matplotlib code that plots the C-alpha trace (Angstrom):
import matplotlib.pyplot as plt

x = [-237.3, -233.6, -231.4, -228.7, -231.0, -231.6, -230.3, -229.2, -231.9, -230.6, -227.0, -225.4, -221.8, -222.1, -219.4, -221.6, -222.4, -225.8, -227.7, -229.9, -231.5, -232.5, -234.9, -233.8, -235.9, -236.6, -237.6, -239.3, -239.8, -241.3, -242.4, -240.3, -238.7, -235.1, -234.0, -235.3, -234.2, -232.7, -231.5, -228.3, -224.6, -223.9, -226.3, -226.2, -223.1, -221.0, -217.3, -214.7, -217.5, -219.4, -222.7, -222.2, -225.2, -224.4, -226.2, -225.4, -226.3, -228.5, -230.2, -234.0, -234.0, -237.6, -239.9, -243.6, -245.7, -249.5, -249.5, -247.7, -244.4, -241.7, -238.4, -235.4, -231.8, -230.4, -230.6, -229.6, -229.8, -231.9, -232.4, -234.9, -234.9, -237.1, -237.7, -239.8, -239.2, -241.2, -239.3, -235.6, -232.1, -231.3, -227.6, -225.6, -222.0, -221.6, -219.6, -222.1, -221.5, -221.6, -221.0, -223.7, -226.9, -226.2, -229.1, -228.1, -230.2, -230.6, -234.3, -237.4, -241.0, -243.9, -246.3, -247.6, -247.5, -244.8, -242.5, -242.8, -246.6, -248.6, -252.0, -252.8, -251.5, -247.8, -245.1, -241.5, -238.5, -235.5, -232.6, -230.3, -230.2, -227.6, -228.9, -226.2, -228.4, -226.4, -222.9, -223.2, -224.3, -226.8, -227.6, -231.3, -233.5, -237.3, -240.5, -243.1, -246.7, -248.4, -252.2, -253.3, -252.3, -250.3, -247.0, -246.3, -249.7, -250.6, -247.5, -247.0, -243.5, -242.3, -239.0, -237.4, -233.9, -231.5, -228.0, -224.6, -222.2, -218.7, -218.9, -216.3, -215.6, -217.3, -219.9, -222.0, -225.7, -228.0, -231.7, -233.4, -237.1, -239.3, -243.1, -242.3, -239.6, -237.2, -233.5, -231.0, -227.3, -224.3, -221.0, -222.3, -223.4, -227.1, -228.3, -232.0, -234.9, -238.5, -241.2, -244.6, -247.4, -250.4, -251.0, -251.6, -248.3, -246.1, -244.7, -246.0, -246.3, -243.7, -241.1, -238.6, -235.1, -234.1, -230.7, -230.8, -228.8, -231.0, -230.5, -231.7, -232.8, -230.0, -227.9, -224.5, -225.2, -222.1, -222.4, -221.4, -221.4, -221.3, -222.3, -220.7, -222.5, -220.3, -222.9, -226.5, -227.7, -231.1, -231.5, -234.8, -235.7, -236.1, -237.3, -234.8, -233.3, -234.2, -232.2, -234.1, -231.8, -231.4, -229.0, -227.4, -225.8, -225.1, -224.7, -226.7, -229.2, -230.6, -230.6, -232.7, -232.8, -236.0, -234.9, -236.4, -237.4, -235.2, -232.1, -229.6, -226.2, -227.0, -224.1, -223.3, -220.3, -219.9, -217.1, -214.8, -214.6, -212.9, -216.2, -218.1, -217.7, -218.9, -218.0, -219.5, -221.8, -224.6, -228.4, -230.8, -230.6, -227.6, -227.2, -225.1, -222.9, -220.8, -217.2, -216.0, -215.1, -216.0, -217.0, -217.5, -219.1, -219.9, -221.5, -223.7, -223.1, -225.2, -224.2, -226.5, -226.9, -229.8, -230.6, -228.5, -225.5, -224.7, -223.9, -225.4, -224.8, -227.0, -225.4, -226.5, -224.4, -224.8, -223.2, -221.6, -221.4, -221.1, -220.7, -217.3, -215.5, -216.6, -213.6, -214.3, -212.6, -213.1, -213.9, -214.7, -213.2, -214.2, -212.6, -214.6, -216.9, -216.3, -218.0, -217.2, -218.0, -217.8, -215.9, -217.0, -220.7, -221.7, -223.0, -226.6, -226.4, -223.8, -224.4, -222.1, -221.1, -218.6, -217.0, -216.7, -215.8, -217.4, -221.1, -223.2, -225.2, -228.2, -228.9, -226.4, -227.3, -226.1, -223.0, -222.4, -222.3, -221.5, -219.9, -218.9, -216.6, -217.7, -214.0, -210.6, -209.5, -209.2, -212.2, -213.1, -215.3, -216.9, -218.7, -220.6, -221.9, -224.6, -226.7, -228.6, -225.3, -223.7, -222.0, -218.4, -217.0, -214.2, -213.0, -210.6, -209.1, -209.3, -208.2, -210.5, -208.5, -211.3, -209.1, -210.9, -210.5, -212.4, -211.6, -212.8, -213.7, -214.5, -214.6, -211.6, -209.5, -206.4, -206.2, -207.7, -207.7, -207.2, -208.7, -207.9, -210.7, -210.4, -208.2, -206.8, -203.9, -202.4, -201.2, -201.2, -198.1, -200.1, -203.2, -201.3, -198.7, -199.7, -197.6, -198.5, -198.9, -196.9, -198.9, -197.9, -200.2, -200.4, -202.4, -202.6, -204.8, -206.8, -203.9, -201.5, -199.5, -198.4, -198.6, -198.1, -196.2, -195.3, -194.9, -196.5, -197.7, -200.8, -204.5, -204.8, -202.9, -203.3, -202.5, -201.8, -203.5, -203.4, -201.1, -203.5, -205.7, -209.4, -210.5, -210.9, -208.0, -207.4, -206.2, -204.4, -203.6, -201.6, -200.0, -198.0, -201.3, -204.1, -204.8, -207.7, -208.3, -211.0, -211.9, -211.1, -212.6, -210.4, -212.3, -210.7]
y = [197.6, 197.0, 199.4, 196.8, 195.1, 197.7, 197.5, 200.4, 201.4, 204.8, 206.1, 209.0, 210.1, 212.8, 211.2, 212.2, 215.8, 214.9, 214.7, 212.1, 211.1, 214.6, 217.4, 221.0, 223.8, 226.5, 230.1, 229.1, 231.0, 229.0, 231.1, 234.3, 236.7, 236.4, 234.0, 232.4, 229.0, 229.2, 226.5, 227.6, 226.8, 229.4, 227.9, 224.2, 222.4, 219.2, 219.1, 216.8, 214.3, 216.9, 218.5, 222.2, 224.3, 228.1, 231.2, 234.4, 238.1, 239.2, 242.5, 242.5, 239.1, 238.8, 235.8, 235.6, 232.8, 232.5, 236.1, 237.3, 239.0, 238.2, 239.9, 238.9, 240.0, 236.4, 233.3, 229.8, 226.1, 223.2, 219.6, 216.9, 213.2, 211.9, 208.8, 208.7, 206.6, 205.4, 204.5, 203.6, 204.9, 208.3, 209.4, 212.2, 213.4, 217.1, 220.2, 223.0, 226.7, 228.2, 232.0, 234.5, 234.1, 230.5, 228.0, 224.6, 221.5, 217.8, 217.1, 215.5, 216.4, 214.0, 214.7, 212.9, 215.7, 217.6, 219.7, 222.4, 222.5, 221.3, 220.0, 218.2, 217.6, 216.7, 215.7, 217.1, 215.6, 217.8, 215.4, 218.3, 222.1, 224.7, 228.2, 230.8, 233.6, 234.6, 234.3, 230.5, 228.5, 225.9, 222.4, 221.9, 218.8, 218.3, 216.9, 219.2, 218.4, 220.7, 220.7, 222.1, 223.4, 226.3, 224.5, 226.8, 227.5, 225.6, 223.5, 221.5, 220.7, 217.7, 216.7, 220.0, 220.4, 223.3, 222.8, 224.5, 222.8, 223.3, 223.4, 223.6, 219.9, 217.1, 215.6, 212.5, 213.0, 210.0, 209.6, 206.2, 206.6, 203.6, 203.3, 203.7, 206.4, 208.8, 208.7, 211.3, 210.7, 213.0, 211.3, 208.0, 209.4, 209.4, 212.9, 212.6, 210.1, 211.2, 208.6, 208.2, 209.0, 208.1, 211.6, 212.4, 214.4, 211.3, 211.0, 208.0, 209.0, 208.6, 211.3, 212.9, 213.7, 217.3, 219.0, 222.8, 225.9, 228.7, 232.2, 232.9, 236.2, 238.0, 241.1, 241.1, 238.2, 236.8, 235.9, 233.9, 230.7, 227.1, 223.9, 220.7, 217.3, 214.3, 211.5, 210.7, 207.2, 205.7, 202.2, 200.3, 197.9, 194.3, 191.4, 191.0, 187.5, 185.3, 182.3, 179.5, 177.1, 175.8, 177.8, 174.6, 171.9, 168.6, 166.3, 167.2, 169.9, 171.9, 175.7, 177.4, 181.0, 182.8, 185.6, 187.9, 186.0, 188.2, 186.9, 184.8, 183.2, 182.0, 180.3, 179.6, 178.9, 177.5, 178.8, 177.7, 175.2, 172.6, 172.4, 170.9, 168.0, 170.2, 173.9, 175.5, 175.0, 176.7, 177.0, 178.1, 174.9, 173.9, 170.3, 170.9, 168.0, 168.5, 167.4, 164.9, 166.6, 170.1, 172.5, 176.2, 179.2, 178.9, 180.9, 180.4, 183.0, 183.2, 185.3, 186.3, 188.8, 191.1, 192.4, 195.5, 193.2, 194.0, 191.2, 190.9, 188.6, 187.2, 185.6, 183.6, 182.5, 178.9, 177.0, 173.6, 170.8, 170.9, 174.2, 175.8, 175.0, 177.8, 180.1, 181.9, 184.3, 185.7, 189.4, 191.7, 189.3, 190.6, 188.5, 185.3, 186.3, 185.6, 186.6, 184.4, 185.4, 183.3, 185.2, 183.2, 183.7, 181.4, 178.4, 177.5, 177.5, 177.3, 175.4, 176.0, 173.7, 174.0, 172.0, 173.0, 175.4, 177.3, 177.6, 179.2, 182.4, 182.8, 181.0, 178.4, 178.7, 181.6, 183.4, 184.9, 183.1, 184.3, 182.2, 182.7, 180.6, 179.4, 179.3, 179.5, 176.6, 175.0, 174.3, 173.4, 175.6, 173.8, 175.4, 173.0, 174.2, 172.2, 172.2, 169.6, 168.3, 167.5, 169.1, 170.1, 171.4, 173.5, 173.3, 175.5, 175.1, 178.2, 179.1, 181.1, 183.1, 184.2, 186.1, 187.2, 187.1, 187.6, 189.7, 188.4, 189.6, 193.1, 195.3, 193.8, 194.8, 192.6, 190.4, 190.1, 186.9, 187.2, 184.1, 183.7, 182.2, 178.6, 178.0, 181.5, 180.7, 178.2, 179.4, 177.1, 176.5, 174.0, 171.9, 169.5, 171.7, 174.1, 176.3, 178.5, 182.1, 184.8, 187.7, 191.1, 192.2, 195.8, 197.7, 201.5, 204.4, 206.6, 209.0, 206.2, 205.7, 202.0, 200.2, 196.6, 195.3, 191.6, 189.0, 185.6, 182.4, 180.2, 180.9, 182.2, 185.0, 186.3, 190.0, 191.6, 195.0, 195.7, 198.6, 200.4, 203.2, 203.0, 204.0, 202.9, 201.2, 199.6, 196.0, 195.4, 191.9, 191.8, 189.1, 189.4, 189.2, 190.3, 193.0, 193.8, 196.1, 196.0, 198.3, 197.2, 198.8, 198.8, 199.2, 198.4]
z = [29.4, 29.7, 27.8, 27.6, 25.1, 22.4, 18.9, 16.6, 14.1, 13.2, 13.1, 11.4, 11.9, 9.3, 7.1, 4.1, 3.3, 1.8, 5.1, 3.5, 6.8, 7.8, 6.8, 7.1, 8.6, 6.1, 7.0, 10.2, 13.3, 16.2, 19.2, 19.2, 16.9, 18.1, 15.4, 12.2, 11.0, 7.6, 5.3, 3.6, 3.7, 6.3, 8.9, 8.0, 6.8, 7.1, 7.5, 9.1, 9.9, 11.9, 11.4, 11.9, 12.9, 13.1, 14.4, 12.6, 12.9, 10.0, 10.6, 9.9, 8.2, 7.0, 6.3, 5.6, 7.1, 6.5, 5.2, 8.4, 8.0, 10.7, 11.2, 13.3, 13.6, 13.8, 11.6, 12.6, 11.5, 12.5, 11.2, 12.0, 11.4, 8.5, 10.5, 13.7, 16.8, 19.8, 22.9, 22.9, 23.6, 22.0, 22.0, 20.6, 20.8, 20.4, 21.2, 21.9, 21.3, 24.8, 24.5, 25.4, 23.3, 22.3, 22.6, 21.0, 21.7, 21.1, 21.5, 20.0, 19.1, 18.8, 15.9, 12.8, 10.3, 8.7, 10.9, 12.0, 12.2, 15.2, 14.4, 17.6, 21.1, 21.0, 23.5, 23.6, 25.2, 25.6, 25.8, 26.5, 25.9, 26.6, 27.5, 27.6, 28.8, 31.8, 33.2, 33.8, 30.8, 32.0, 31.0, 30.8, 30.4, 30.6, 29.1, 27.7, 26.8, 24.2, 24.4, 21.1, 17.6, 19.1, 20.0, 22.9, 24.5, 27.7, 27.6, 30.8, 31.8, 33.9, 35.3, 34.3, 35.5, 35.1, 36.3, 35.9, 33.6, 32.2, 28.4, 25.7, 25.0, 23.1, 25.4, 25.0, 25.9, 26.2, 27.0, 27.7, 27.1, 28.1, 28.8, 32.5, 32.8, 31.1, 32.2, 31.2, 31.1, 30.5, 29.6, 31.0, 34.3, 35.3, 35.7, 36.3, 36.1, 35.4, 36.2, 34.5, 37.0, 34.8, 33.4, 29.7, 29.7, 29.5, 26.0, 24.1, 20.5, 17.7, 17.7, 15.4, 16.6, 16.2, 16.3, 16.5, 17.1, 18.3, 19.9, 23.4, 24.6, 26.4, 26.1, 24.4, 22.1, 20.5, 16.9, 14.9, 17.0, 15.8, 17.5, 16.2, 16.2, 15.9, 15.7, 16.5, 17.4, 18.1, 19.6, 19.8, 22.6, 21.8, 24.0, 26.7, 26.9, 29.9, 30.9, 32.7, 34.6, 38.2, 40.2, 41.6, 39.4, 41.2, 38.2, 35.0, 34.2, 31.3, 30.5, 27.9, 26.8, 25.7, 23.3, 20.7, 17.6, 15.4, 17.3, 15.2, 15.6, 19.1, 21.0, 24.6, 26.9, 30.4, 32.6, 34.1, 31.3, 33.7, 35.7, 32.7, 30.3, 27.4, 27.7, 24.5, 21.6, 19.6, 20.1, 22.8, 24.9, 27.0, 28.3, 31.4, 32.7, 35.8, 35.5, 38.1, 41.3, 40.0, 42.8, 42.8, 41.1, 37.4, 34.7, 31.7, 28.9, 25.8, 22.8, 19.9, 17.1, 16.2, 12.6, 13.3, 13.3, 16.9, 19.3, 22.8, 25.8, 28.5, 31.6, 34.7, 37.6, 38.9, 41.7, 40.8, 43.3, 47.0, 48.8, 49.2, 52.4, 54.7, 55.5, 58.8, 61.0, 64.5, 64.8, 67.7, 70.4, 73.9, 76.6, 76.6, 73.8, 70.1, 66.9, 63.9, 60.3, 57.2, 54.5, 51.4, 51.4, 48.5, 50.4, 50.8, 54.6, 57.4, 60.6, 63.6, 66.4, 69.3, 72.1, 75.7, 77.2, 74.4, 73.9, 71.1, 71.9, 69.6, 66.3, 65.2, 61.5, 59.3, 58.1, 61.5, 64.9, 68.4, 71.1, 74.7, 76.9, 80.4, 81.4, 79.9, 77.8, 74.3, 72.2, 68.6, 66.3, 63.3, 60.4, 58.1, 54.8, 53.1, 49.8, 47.9, 46.4, 49.8, 52.7, 53.7, 57.0, 58.3, 61.9, 63.9, 67.4, 69.6, 73.0, 75.2, 77.8, 80.2, 82.6, 85.7, 89.5, 92.7, 95.8, 99.2, 101.6, 100.2, 102.3, 104.1, 107.1, 107.7, 104.6, 101.1, 99.0, 95.2, 93.5, 89.8, 87.7, 86.9, 83.8, 83.7, 86.1, 83.5, 80.1, 77.1, 75.1, 73.0, 73.4, 75.7, 77.4, 80.1, 82.4, 85.4, 84.5, 86.4, 87.6, 88.8, 91.7, 92.8, 95.3, 94.7, 95.6, 93.3, 92.7, 91.7, 94.9, 95.1, 98.5, 97.3, 94.3, 94.0, 91.3, 92.0, 90.4, 91.1, 91.3, 94.9, 96.6, 100.2, 100.4, 103.8, 104.1, 107.8, 107.3, 104.9, 106.1, 105.7, 102.2, 98.6, 96.8, 93.4, 93.1, 89.7, 88.5, 85.3, 83.2, 80.0, 78.0, 80.3, 82.9, 85.1, 88.0, 90.7, 93.6, 97.2, 100.2, 103.4, 106.6, 110.0]

ax = plt.figure().add_subplot(projection="3d")
ax.plot(x, y, z, "-o")
ax.set_aspect("equal")
plt.show()
């Protein structure tokens, strides 16, 4: 179930003081003798569009239930929804009392009979609780499964989470409960997800929403304290819309939307409007006609209303016409090797081709392609994008500067020849104009002492080394763009 497609079926912003949607707990003690829920104006009230639930000190407050007398030193307020809900999105905005002893909560309990009795197994989802029973007031969530009439005996808990939280402001708490999982959110951020694992514990029965202010067991309880509830909202899932349409529009096509039968006021639009001959209308069916020359990414957007009066949208991306011209760039160049990457990845496929002295290394289809040059020189790189509507291509001229040289003989005694690799000795000013490259050639030892240092042009240099002692030297050949060093062994 998609929580984007859930309509509001219950909403109370407490603008009325009547609390017509709620029942009030009256003289009830659940599972301890710390506090008793009492329905009076001191514990339950409405003001400034807030529901106010208050805990108070009331020494030896006494109630009788089933002939049993209960006493507690604190009283507080709790309300429960008269309506029951099964699956959906549950949301509340509240400012919780957070001083020592406070225990406010937004939760639900699954049962068929009148609260607070439990006559059978029941599930409990704690959307959020605050327990101020130590220095750091914690935010707690969890799912509890009660096995029998005693609401507290043999209760399994699943997905329980206790986390430190900074209280004192109005916070929005949301729980998305579906047949597969329960997701908890705080102020729009996902806090926890609990998945169904097939056990009986997973909540599946109708529930009542409960807002409460309790007292937790701790020393130095602060009273009175009040929690303020700004609104409560419950949304129910409906059939999520599904758009059926080809993802590629060459000339004409049809789109339809399958949507919940309760949906009304259905309309649609196509964007960009310049891509289509008709850009908007009403109904579930769209007759799509591509405008002449249109090419690029488009979108179908449906809008509809549900009985709640809320509007919803469903969207689907399409591609209109031939692919976009592939825009590519070279990355990670390493001497004679190139890696080209297409930057606009919205084409069906890209096929690469090159001219000498480049050649393709590996696959020639995809958004990435690697090339290497067999020698220095100009070459063309072409990327062709193709789909069922046609093909387009982009080409780029590149220059591969594969600078390298050979030393021979090596070892040498009287003379060593430096041979520049074919193509590297000539530098391009353009595709048709080449000039000889000037190189600076040096011979030095391993500690940097220079024995030979000359500037020269061409592709072959004869270097005299008869005056060098036996040993290892470095031959450095450097142009204004490239530099490379190789080891030379002198042995007379």
